[in-house]
N, C-alpha and C positions, 0 to 999 in steps of 0.2 A: 503494500501499499503505500503510494509517494504521502510524503508530509509536508514537504516546500519545495518548493521552486529557489532557487538564487542566482541573482544575479552580477555578476561582477565587473563593473565598469571602470576600466583607466581611462583617467582622465586625459583631454586632447593633449595634440602638439603645444611644447612651448616654445619650440624653434633653440632649443637645449639639446637636439639628441647628441647622443656620443660623451653627455656628458654625465657626472655622477651627480645628482638632484635626489636628494633625500630632505633636510632642513630647509634647503635654501628655499623661499616662498617667490615664488616665480610665476606670472599671470599666464595665461596663454597664449598663443599666438594667432595671428588672425586662419592661418591655416587648420589648427586645434580648435579655433570654434566652427566653425567649417564644418569640422569631422563631427561634431557633435552631434550639432543640428541635425547632421546627415541619420546619425545611428538615433537619435530621438524619435522620428520616424518610426523607425521600431521597435524600439522601447516604450514608445507611448499605447503599442498594442497588446502589453502582455499583462495589462489589469494589475499594478504593482501595487500593492495592500502597506507598503514602509519602505522608507528608503535611510538608509545610514552613509556620513558622508564625513571624509576626514576633513578637520578643519583649512588642511593648505586652499590658498589661493587658487591655484590651477583644476582641485577640487571644487571647490564650490564654486568655482566658473562655470563647472562641467555640469554643476546640479541643477544651477540658472538655466543654461540653455536647454533644456530639458523639457522644461516648463511643465510639468508634475506637481499636481495638487496635492499631494501625498504627504501625511504626517511622514517628519523626517527628523532625524537625530545626526548631530554634528558630534563625533567620537574621536578623542586622539589615541586610540589604540590604533585605527585607522591611519595612519602616518607612515610613512616611507621609513627606512632603516634611515638613522644620520649617517651619512657617513663622514663627519670630523673634519677631519683637514683636506679630506679629499673630495671636498663638494664642489664643482661648478667645473673639475677638471677632468680630462678622457683619461681612459684607460692606459694610454701612450705618456701621458706626463705625470702619471702615477707613478709607471715604471722606471720613469728615468730618474723622478725624486725623492722614491722611496722604497728603489727594492727589497728590500730586506722585510719589509710589511709586505709586499705582496707575496714574497715567499714564505713567509707566515698563515698569511690565507690560506694558499696552495697548500702544505703541508697536513695544515689543522683547524679548517672554515668552520668546525664545530665552535671552538673556543676562541676564536678569532674574534675580537674587537678591531673595529674602523680606532686608527689615530686620533684622536682627541673626542669618539663617536659613541657612538652606540656598538655595546657587545652582539655579538648574533643572537647568544641565548638567548639574551633579553627580548631582542625582536622575535625568537620563536615561538617564547611565551607570551610575547602581545598576542604574536597572530593563531596563537591556541585560544587564548580568552580573548580574539574575535570571533570565530568557531562556535566557541561556549557561548557566547552572547545571541548570535545568530539561530543558535539553537535552542535556548531559552523564549525565543519572541515566537508567539502565537504567531504571527501572519501569515499566512502560505506562500505570496508570490513579495520576495524580499532583493532591493537592488543595494547593491554597496558600489559607494563611489570613491573609489581610495587611488592606487598605485600600485607599479607592474612587481614590485617585488613582493608586495604583500598580495596580489592575487597569485603569482606565482607558487607560493611558498601557503596560501589555505589550498589550491589546485592538491598540489601535495599530500595534506592533510585529509582532505574529502576523500582524495583516491587512492589513500593508504600507500602512496608511491613515499620512498624518504628524499626529507626535504634539500639532501646532498643532490640532487636531479633537478632544483628549480628552474635551472636554464635549458631542461627539456622544453618547458614552453616557452613560446615565443610569443609575450600577450603586448599586442599593437596596441599604441596612443588612439582614443577615441574608438575604442570598438568593447566589446563585452562578450563573455563567456559565461555560459549557463550552466547549471546544475541542478538535478533531481537527486534530494536526495529520501533515502525509504530508510526505515528502522534498523536496515541490516547494512548499510550503508551511503555509497552516491555514484551516480552515473553522470558524464561529462556529454549533456545534450550538442553544446556549441563553444566553438571557439573561434574568436575574433570579426566578431558576429558585427557589422553596419548597416546601414539603412539599406 
């Protein structure tokens, strides 16, 4: 028996593709606004009961573009991981300036803490708390407006895939993925859906 439908919407493009943006609060680009307006056409047909949204500007702007008249909640749990001193940098820049930390990350990702940022164990605990929050909500169709890292980790948890495999999911900006939850697990019903 189906318990609920979960829609995981990644915020639209910010024009900062290729840079690590977690705690940096940036707005959507014109492209991002257009992406979300296009995706909104599909989401409005889903009879969403409840919306949870990250407090970051790019997510709040994404939610506003949807023009849904649903009850919603802004929740700190839904923030992206804080990349610390790597914020705003490309991977090439990070490797050039912080090669030892990158090697530590590769060696033991479960115990890694982004320099000056968030420990991955804390991020994983936050994502687990999101899953619990969604499970306890009585709504049947829930939309979550959040970030790529959060969505990747939620997909792993719901589908019983080790979270170390999170990069197996190419979560694109301005698109949503959908899950159907049952008492015994979850089924991925869509990936990177747009308008």
